N, C-alpha and C positions, 0 to 999 in steps of 0.2 A: 243856489243862485239862479235867478231867472234868466231866460234867454234875452229878455229885454235889457237887463243890466249889462250883459256881455256885449250885446249889439251896440250899446251906446258908448262903449269905450272907443276913444280915438285910435283908429288903426295905425296912424303914423306914430303915436306914442308907444303902442305895443311893439311896432317894428323897431323903434329906437331902443327900447329896453332889451329886446331880443339881440340886437346888434351889440349892445354894451355887454351882455352876458357872453356872447361869442368872443368878444375881445378880452374878457376876463374870466376864463373858465374857472369854476370853483368859487366864484364870488359868493359870499354868504353874508346876508344882512338881516337885521330885524325889520319889522314892518315900519317902524318910525325912521330907521336909517334909509330904507328904500324910498319912503315918501320924500325925505329931504334930498336924496340923491337924484330922484327923477322929477322933483319940483311939482309934486301933486299933493292934494289934500288927503288926509287919512282914509276917507271913505273910498275915493277913487283908487288909492293905493291898495286897499283891501280887495277891491274888485279885480284889479290887475294881477295881484299875487294869486288870488283864487283861480283866475283864468289860466295863468302860467303853470300852476300846480296841476290843475285839471287836465291840461294838454300834455303834461309830462315834461315841460320845458324847465320847470323848477321843482324842487322837492322841499317839504317842510321838515326840518330836523326835529328830533325829540326835544331839543332845547328851545324850539320856537323860532329859529332862524330860517331864512329862505335861501336855498342853495341853487345856483344856476348849474344845470346839468349838461348843457351844451358844451361839448369838447372835453368833458371830464371822463377820464378812463375809469370804467366801472370794473371792479374786481369781483371774481367769483368768490363765494364763501369758501373758507378753508376746507380742503378735502373734496370739493365739488369737481366733477369732471364733465 
């Protein structure tokens, strides 16, 4: 993803999405569900999701969903100390 693409994302939109994730820890959505939820076109949504994954705010699951990590309790692997 280019720096230009990230810099053109509306900061208010990113802030709103981060706030929604904070209010719903563990929220997980597909890219199409996220586009509908946030009222953005698929291309903009893909840029937003990529940015949020890149910054560690969200993670992409093996099944292709996007998971809000803010406020989610992360567990250590079994046996880890």
